[in-house]
Jmol script that loads the backbone (N, CA, C; Angstrom):
load data "model"
ATOM      1  N   UNK A   1     220.321 148.369 140.503  1.00  0.00           N
ATOM      2  CA  UNK A   1     219.905 147.340 141.429  1.00  0.00           C
ATOM      3  C   UNK A   1     218.407 147.112 141.266  1.00  0.00           C
ATOM      4  N   UNK A   2     218.040 145.863 141.242  1.00  0.00           N
ATOM      5  CA  UNK A   2     216.633 145.539 141.065  1.00  0.00           C
ATOM      6  C   UNK A   2     215.875 145.733 142.374  1.00  0.00           C
ATOM      7  N   UNK A   3     214.622 146.099 142.221  1.00  0.00           N
ATOM      8  CA  UNK A   3     213.762 146.275 143.384  1.00  0.00           C
ATOM      9  C   UNK A   3     213.355 144.903 143.928  1.00  0.00           C
ATOM     10  N   UNK A   4     212.912 144.887 145.152  1.00  0.00           N
ATOM     11  CA  UNK A   4     212.508 143.636 145.788  1.00  0.00           C
ATOM     12  C   UNK A   4     211.363 142.981 145.029  1.00  0.00           C
ATOM     13  N   UNK A   5     210.404 143.782 144.565  1.00  0.00           N
ATOM     14  CA  UNK A   5     209.267 143.182 143.863  1.00  0.00           C
ATOM     15  C   UNK A   5     209.701 142.496 142.581  1.00  0.00           C
ATOM     16  N   UNK A   6     210.751 143.003 141.921  1.00  0.00           N
ATOM     17  CA  UNK A   6     211.234 142.366 140.698  1.00  0.00           C
ATOM     18  C   UNK A   6     211.901 141.025 141.008  1.00  0.00           C
ATOM     19  N   UNK A   7     212.618 140.963 142.113  1.00  0.00           N
ATOM     20  CA  UNK A   7     213.252 139.702 142.503  1.00  0.00           C
ATOM     21  C   UNK A   7     212.197 138.669 142.883  1.00  0.00           C
ATOM     22  N   UNK A   8     211.183 139.101 143.630  1.00  0.00           N
ATOM     23  CA  UNK A   8     210.116 138.175 144.010  1.00  0.00           C
ATOM     24  C   UNK A   8     209.301 137.749 142.795  1.00  0.00           C
ATOM     25  N   UNK A   9     209.089 138.667 141.849  1.00  0.00           N
ATOM     26  CA  UNK A   9     208.362 138.306 140.635  1.00  0.00           C
ATOM     27  C   UNK A   9     209.146 137.271 139.844  1.00  0.00           C
ATOM     28  N   UNK A  10     210.458 137.443 139.752  1.00  0.00           N
ATOM     29  CA  UNK A  10     211.276 136.487 139.017  1.00  0.00           C
ATOM     30  C   UNK A  10     211.187 135.097 139.638  1.00  0.00           C
ATOM     31  N   UNK A  11     211.244 135.023 140.947  1.00  0.00           N
ATOM     32  CA  UNK A  11     211.091 133.749 141.641  1.00  0.00           C
ATOM     33  C   UNK A  11     209.720 133.139 141.354  1.00  0.00           C
ATOM     34  N   UNK A  12     208.672 133.938 141.470  1.00  0.00           N
ATOM     35  CA  UNK A  12     207.317 133.483 141.180  1.00  0.00           C
ATOM     36  C   UNK A  12     207.198 132.991 139.745  1.00  0.00           C
ATOM     37  N   UNK A  13     207.754 133.751 138.795  1.00  0.00           N
ATOM     38  CA  UNK A  13     207.637 133.399 137.379  1.00  0.00           C
ATOM     39  C   UNK A  13     208.342 132.081 137.076  1.00  0.00           C
ATOM     40  N   UNK A  14     209.514 131.874 137.642  1.00  0.00           N
ATOM     41  CA  UNK A  14     210.246 130.629 137.395  1.00  0.00           C
ATOM     42  C   UNK A  14     209.468 129.441 137.942  1.00  0.00           C
ATOM     43  N   UNK A  15     208.973 129.562 139.163  1.00  0.00           N
ATOM     44  CA  UNK A  15     208.189 128.468 139.756  1.00  0.00           C
ATOM     45  C   UNK A  15     206.934 128.213 138.929  1.00  0.00           C
ATOM     46  N   UNK A  16     206.246 129.280 138.521  1.00  0.00           N
ATOM     47  CA  UNK A  16     205.009 129.144 137.749  1.00  0.00           C
ATOM     48  C   UNK A  16     205.275 128.447 136.407  1.00  0.00           C
ATOM     49  N   UNK A  17     206.343 128.830 135.731  1.00  0.00           N
ATOM     50  CA  UNK A  17     206.656 128.238 134.428  1.00  0.00           C
ATOM     51  C   UNK A  17     207.049 126.767 134.569  1.00  0.00           C
ATOM     52  N   UNK A  18     207.783 126.433 135.618  1.00  0.00           N
ATOM     53  CA  UNK A  18     208.166 125.030 135.835  1.00  0.00           C
ATOM     54  C   UNK A  18     206.928 124.182 136.095  1.00  0.00           C
ATOM     55  N   UNK A  19     206.025 124.657 136.920  1.00  0.00           N
ATOM     56  CA  UNK A  19     204.801 123.907 137.208  1.00  0.00           C
ATOM     57  C   UNK A  19     203.945 123.770 135.948  1.00  0.00           C
ATOM     58  N   UNK A  20     203.828 124.844 135.169  1.00  0.00           N
ATOM     59  CA  UNK A  20     203.056 124.769 133.927  1.00  0.00           C
ATOM     60  C   UNK A  20     203.692 123.779 132.946  1.00  0.00           C
ATOM     61  N   UNK A  21     205.015 123.763 132.879  1.00  0.00           N
ATOM     62  CA  UNK A  21     205.694 122.815 131.999  1.00  0.00           C
ATOM     63  C   UNK A  21     205.453 121.374 132.451  1.00  0.00           C
ATOM     64  N   UNK A  22     205.502 121.138 133.750  1.00  0.00           N
ATOM     65  CA  UNK A  22     205.219 119.798 134.269  1.00  0.00           C
ATOM     66  C   UNK A  22     203.791 119.370 133.942  1.00  0.00           C
ATOM     67  N   UNK A  23     202.850 120.282 134.089  1.00  0.00           N
ATOM     68  CA  UNK A  23     201.463 119.963 133.741  1.00  0.00           C
ATOM     69  C   UNK A  23     201.325 119.649 132.259  1.00  0.00           C
ATOM     70  N   UNK A  24     201.964 120.455 131.428  1.00  0.00           N
ATOM     71  CA  UNK A  24     201.889 120.251 129.985  1.00  0.00           C
ATOM     72  C   UNK A  24     202.478 118.898 129.597  1.00  0.00           C
ATOM     73  N   UNK A  25     203.650 118.591 130.111  1.00  0.00           N
ATOM     74  CA  UNK A  25     204.287 117.318 129.765  1.00  0.00           C
ATOM     75  C   UNK A  25     203.493 116.129 130.284  1.00  0.00           C
ATOM     76  N   UNK A  26     202.897 116.251 131.458  1.00  0.00           N
ATOM     77  CA  UNK A  26     202.105 115.131 131.970  1.00  0.00           C
ATOM     78  C   UNK A  26     200.827 114.947 131.146  1.00  0.00           C
ATOM     79  N   UNK A  27     200.229 116.025 130.674  1.00  0.00           N
ATOM     80  CA  UNK A  27     199.054 115.902 129.810  1.00  0.00           C
ATOM     81  C   UNK A  27     199.451 115.232 128.497  1.00  0.00           C
ATOM     82  N   UNK A  28     200.559 115.671 127.913  1.00  0.00           N
ATOM     83  CA  UNK A  28     200.996 115.080 126.650  1.00  0.00           C
ATOM     84  C   UNK A  28     201.400 113.611 126.809  1.00  0.00           C
ATOM     85  N   UNK A  29     201.952 113.260 127.950  1.00  0.00           N
ATOM     86  CA  UNK A  29     202.419 111.895 128.152  1.00  0.00           C
ATOM     87  C   UNK A  29     201.302 110.918 128.488  1.00  0.00           C
ATOM     88  N   UNK A  30     200.303 111.366 129.254  1.00  0.00           N
ATOM     89  CA  UNK A  30     199.330 110.423 129.787  1.00  0.00           C
ATOM     90  C   UNK A  30     197.911 110.613 129.267  1.00  0.00           C
ATOM     91  N   UNK A  31     197.669 111.613 128.486  1.00  0.00           N
ATOM     92  CA  UNK A  31     196.313 111.886 128.027  1.00  0.00           C
ATOM     93  C   UNK A  31     196.164 111.545 126.552  1.00  0.00           C
ATOM     94  N   UNK A  32     194.968 111.139 126.209  1.00  0.00           N
ATOM     95  CA  UNK A  32     194.644 110.871 124.810  1.00  0.00           C
ATOM     96  C   UNK A  32     194.391 112.170 124.045  1.00  0.00           C
ATOM     97  N   UNK A  33     194.005 113.215 124.774  1.00  0.00           N
ATOM     98  CA  UNK A  33     193.645 114.487 124.145  1.00  0.00           C
ATOM     99  C   UNK A  33     194.799 115.480 124.313  1.00  0.00           C
ATOM    100  N   UNK A  34     195.614 115.593 123.287  1.00  0.00           N
ATOM    101  CA  UNK A  34     196.786 116.469 123.358  1.00  0.00           C
ATOM    102  C   UNK A  34     196.406 117.943 123.317  1.00  0.00           C
ATOM    103  N   UNK A  35     195.225 118.275 122.801  1.00  0.00           N
ATOM    104  CA  UNK A  35     194.825 119.684 122.732  1.00  0.00           C
ATOM    105  C   UNK A  35     194.555 120.288 124.116  1.00  0.00           C
ATOM    106  N   UNK A  36     194.412 119.466 125.124  1.00  0.00           N
ATOM    107  CA  UNK A  36     194.247 119.983 126.494  1.00  0.00           C
ATOM    108  C   UNK A  36     195.545 120.603 127.018  1.00  0.00           C
ATOM    109  N   UNK A  37     196.655 120.323 126.376  1.00  0.00           N
ATOM    110  CA  UNK A  37     197.948 120.828 126.842  1.00  0.00           C
ATOM    111  C   UNK A  37     198.115 122.311 126.573  1.00  0.00           C
ATOM    112  N   UNK A  38     197.306 122.897 125.709  1.00  0.00           N
ATOM    113  CA  UNK A  38     197.463 124.326 125.403  1.00  0.00           C
ATOM    114  C   UNK A  38     197.088 125.219 126.574  1.00  0.00           C
ATOM    115  N   UNK A  39     196.167 124.791 127.395  1.00  0.00           N
ATOM    116  CA  UNK A  39     195.734 125.640 128.514  1.00  0.00           C
ATOM    117  C   UNK A  39     196.870 125.942 129.497  1.00  0.00           C
ATOM    118  N   UNK A  40     197.617 124.936 129.989  1.00  0.00           N
ATOM    119  CA  UNK A  40     198.733 125.281 130.888  1.00  0.00           C
ATOM    120  C   UNK A  40     199.867 126.025 130.181  1.00  0.00           C
ATOM    121  N   UNK A  41     200.027 125.801 128.875  1.00  0.00           N
ATOM    122  CA  UNK A  41     201.053 126.551 128.145  1.00  0.00           C
ATOM    123  C   UNK A  41     200.698 128.031 128.126  1.00  0.00           C
ATOM    124  N   UNK A  42     199.455 128.329 127.781  1.00  0.00           N
ATOM    125  CA  UNK A  42     199.022 129.726 127.744  1.00  0.00           C
ATOM    126  C   UNK A  42     199.028 130.365 129.132  1.00  0.00           C
ATOM    127  N   UNK A  43     198.591 129.617 130.137  1.00  0.00           N
ATOM    128  CA  UNK A  43     198.618 130.148 131.502  1.00  0.00           C
ATOM    129  C   UNK A  43     200.052 130.338 131.987  1.00  0.00           C
ATOM    130  N   UNK A  44     200.945 129.454 131.573  1.00  0.00           N
ATOM    131  CA  UNK A  44     202.343 129.562 131.969  1.00  0.00           C
ATOM    132  C   UNK A  44     203.013 130.806 131.416  1.00  0.00           C
ATOM    133  N   UNK A  45     202.512 131.298 130.298  1.00  0.00           N
ATOM    134  CA  UNK A  45     203.058 132.517 129.710  1.00  0.00           C
ATOM    135  C   UNK A  45     202.302 133.753 130.187  1.00  0.00           C
ATOM    136  N   UNK A  46     200.979 133.674 130.203  1.00  0.00           N
ATOM    137  CA  UNK A  46     200.154 134.856 130.470  1.00  0.00           C
ATOM    138  C   UNK A  46     200.208 135.318 131.928  1.00  0.00           C
ATOM    139  N   UNK A  47     200.181 134.402 132.862  1.00  0.00           N
ATOM    140  CA  UNK A  47     200.106 134.797 134.279  1.00  0.00           C
ATOM    141  C   UNK A  47     201.348 135.566 134.738  1.00  0.00           C
ATOM    142  N   UNK A  48     202.567 135.123 134.439  1.00  0.00           N
ATOM    143  CA  UNK A  48     203.718 135.947 134.837  1.00  0.00           C
ATOM    144  C   UNK A  48     203.752 137.317 134.152  1.00  0.00           C
ATOM    145  N   UNK A  49     203.342 137.377 132.889  1.00  0.00           N
ATOM    146  CA  UNK A  49     203.326 138.666 132.193  1.00  0.00           C
ATOM    147  C   UNK A  49     202.319 139.618 132.829  1.00  0.00           C
ATOM    148  N   UNK A  50     201.126 139.129 133.092  1.00  0.00           N
ATOM    149  CA  UNK A  50     200.091 139.963 133.719  1.00  0.00           C
ATOM    150  C   UNK A  50     200.514 140.380 135.116  1.00  0.00           C
ATOM    151  N   UNK A  51     201.130 139.463 135.857  1.00  0.00           N
ATOM    152  CA  UNK A  51     201.603 139.779 137.206  1.00  0.00           C
ATOM    153  C   UNK A  51     202.686 140.851 137.175  1.00  0.00           C
ATOM    154  N   UNK A  52     203.603 140.759 136.203  1.00  0.00           N
ATOM    155  CA  UNK A  52     204.654 141.773 136.095  1.00  0.00           C
ATOM    156  C   UNK A  52     204.056 143.134 135.761  1.00  0.00           C
ATOM    157  N   UNK A  53     203.121 143.167 134.826  1.00  0.00           N
ATOM    158  CA  UNK A  53     202.494 144.445 134.466  1.00  0.00           C
ATOM    159  C   UNK A  53     201.756 145.057 135.652  1.00  0.00           C
ATOM    160  N   UNK A  54     201.037 144.237 136.395  1.00  0.00           N
ATOM    161  CA  UNK A  54     200.322 144.728 137.577  1.00  0.00           C
ATOM    162  C   UNK A  54     201.296 145.273 138.619  1.00  0.00           C
ATOM    163  N   UNK A  55     202.372 144.525 138.889  1.00  0.00           N
ATOM    164  CA  UNK A  55     203.353 144.978 139.883  1.00  0.00           C
ATOM    165  C   UNK A  55     204.076 146.232 139.416  1.00  0.00           C
ATOM    166  N   UNK A  56     204.383 146.303 138.124  1.00  0.00           N
ATOM    167  CA  UNK A  56     205.039 147.494 137.587  1.00  0.00           C
ATOM    168  C   UNK A  56     204.142 148.718 137.731  1.00  0.00           C
ATOM    169  N   UNK A  57     202.863 148.560 137.454  1.00  0.00           N
ATOM    170  CA  UNK A  57     201.932 149.680 137.629  1.00  0.00           C
ATOM    171  C   UNK A  57     201.800 150.065 139.098  1.00  0.00           C
ATOM    172  N   UNK A  58     201.799 149.070 139.967  1.00  0.00           N
ATOM    173  CA  UNK A  58     201.630 149.325 141.397  1.00  0.00           C
ATOM    174  C   UNK A  58     202.845 150.033 141.993  1.00  0.00           C
ATOM    175  N   UNK A  59     204.049 149.624 141.588  1.00  0.00           N
ATOM    176  CA  UNK A  59     205.273 150.152 142.185  1.00  0.00           C
ATOM    177  C   UNK A  59     206.002 151.148 141.305  1.00  0.00           C
ATOM    178  N   UNK A  60     205.381 151.621 140.252  1.00  0.00           N
ATOM    179  CA  UNK A  60     206.085 152.561 139.366  1.00  0.00           C
ATOM    180  C   UNK A  60     206.429 153.827 140.137  1.00  0.00           C
ATOM    181  N   UNK A  61     207.502 154.456 139.750  1.00  0.00           N
ATOM    182  CA  UNK A  61     207.926 155.659 140.475  1.00  0.00           C
ATOM    183  C   UNK A  61     206.878 156.763 140.341  1.00  0.00           C
ATOM    184  N   UNK A  62     206.506 157.282 141.446  1.00  0.00           N
ATOM    185  CA  UNK A  62     205.543 158.378 141.456  1.00  0.00           C
ATOM    186  C   UNK A  62     206.289 159.683 141.217  1.00  0.00           C
ATOM    187  N   UNK A  63     205.675 160.581 140.550  1.00  0.00           N
ATOM    188  CA  UNK A  63     206.293 161.882 140.312  1.00  0.00           C
ATOM    189  C   UNK A  63     206.145 162.724 141.577  1.00  0.00           C
ATOM    190  N   UNK A  64     207.262 163.090 142.136  1.00  0.00           N
ATOM    191  CA  UNK A  64     207.211 163.858 143.375  1.00  0.00           C
ATOM    192  C   UNK A  64     207.032 165.347 143.043  1.00  0.00           C
ATOM    193  N   UNK A  65     206.438 166.104 143.944  1.00  0.00           N
ATOM    194  CA  UNK A  65     206.273 167.540 143.691  1.00  0.00           C
ATOM    195  C   UNK A  65     207.625 168.242 143.665  1.00  0.00           C
ATOM    196  N   UNK A  66     207.722 169.333 142.951  1.00  0.00           N
ATOM    197  CA  UNK A  66     209.017 170.023 142.886  1.00  0.00           C
ATOM    198  C   UNK A  66     209.384 170.618 144.249  1.00  0.00           C
ATOM    199  N   UNK A  67     210.678 170.741 144.505  1.00  0.00           N
ATOM    200  CA  UNK A  67     211.089 171.292 145.797  1.00  0.00           C
ATOM    201  C   UNK A  67     210.694 172.776 145.887  1.00  0.00           C
ATOM    202  N   UNK A  68     210.496 173.253 147.112  1.00  0.00           N
ATOM    203  CA  UNK A  68     210.111 174.679 147.262  1.00  0.00           C
ATOM    204  C   UNK A  68     211.246 175.608 146.821  1.00  0.00           C
ATOM    205  N   UNK A  69     210.877 176.734 146.326  1.00  0.00           N
ATOM    206  CA  UNK A  69     211.848 177.740 145.887  1.00  0.00           C
ATOM    207  C   UNK A  69     212.323 178.508 147.111  1.00  0.00           C
ATOM    208  N   UNK A  70     213.646 178.578 147.327  1.00  0.00           N
ATOM    209  CA  UNK A  70     214.135 179.322 148.496  1.00  0.00           C
ATOM    210  C   UNK A  70     213.946 180.825 148.298  1.00  0.00           C
ATOM    211  N   UNK A  71     213.683 181.504 149.404  1.00  0.00           N
ATOM    212  CA  UNK A  71     213.452 182.954 149.348  1.00  0.00           C
ATOM    213  C   UNK A  71     214.706 183.718 149.663  1.00  0.00           C
TER     214      UNK A  71
END
end "model"
wireframe off; spacefill off
backbone 0.3
color backbone group
């Protein structure tokens, strides 16, 4: 079962990629300078990856101390 942060990250990533794609297509459709479209493409890929890595580091399983030895 996926953790809550993974489900929320997936939702965030999908929304982020859709918005970046819309920005890219609008730049390509209405702008004379097509090279400006690379910025939202790179941000559309990099931001979800960086966010996932940060969340994974934040919520990674901590190593718990060993249980006490019974006497």
